[in-house]
C-alpha positions in Angstrom: 7.9 -32.6 16.1 6.9 -31.9 12.5 4.3 -34.3 11.2 4.1 -32.8 7.6 4.7 -35.0 4.6 7.7 -32.9 3.6 9.2 -32.4 7.0 10.1 -28.8 8.1 13.7 -28.0 9.0 14.6 -29.0 12.5 15.2 -26.4 15.3 19.0 -26.9 14.9 19.0 -26.4 11.1 20.3 -23.1 9.6 17.0 -22.7 7.8 14.8 -23.3 10.9 12.8 -20.2 10.3 11.3 -21.9 7.2 9.2 -24.2 9.3 5.4 -23.8 9.3 3.8 -21.5 11.8 1.4 -23.4 14.1 0.5 -20.5 16.5 1.0 -16.8 16.6 0.2 -13.8 18.8 0.3 -10.6 16.8 -0.3 -8.4 19.9 2.7 -9.9 21.7 4.7 -10.3 18.5 5.7 -14.0 18.4 5.0 -17.1 16.3 5.6 -20.7 17.3 6.9 -22.9 14.5 6.2 -26.6 14.1 9.8 -27.4 15.0 9.3 -25.8 18.4 11.1 -22.5 17.7 9.5 -19.3 18.9 10.2 -16.5 16.4 9.8 -12.9 17.6 8.9 -9.9 15.5 12.3 -8.3 16.3 13.8 -11.4 14.6 15.0 -12.9 17.9 14.4 -16.6 18.5 13.9 -19.0 21.4 14.9 -22.6 20.5 13.3 -25.6 22.2 16.4 -26.3 24.2 16.2 -22.8 25.8 19.0 -21.3 23.6 18.3 -17.6 22.8 19.2 -16.3 19.3 19.6 -12.5 19.4 17.7 -10.4 16.9 19.3 -10.4 13.5 17.7 -7.8 11.4 19.4 -7.0 8.1 21.6 -4.0 8.1 19.9 -0.8 6.7 21.0 0.2 3.3 22.5 3.7 3.1 20.0 6.2 1.5 17.0 3.9 2.1 13.8 5.6 3.2 12.9 5.0 6.8 
């Protein structure tokens, strides 16, 4: 899908979130990346093949301000 001179990571790559954003909706909280991945604000993902990746926020550090 990616047409950039330095291709973005594929949807199956472990670094797929590094692909360029081609569309976004801040109200609904999603971004579509050039590799076809939909990335949601809660860090969940929807891959082009329909696979759902559960949100994977980093764990909170004890004592950190909320």
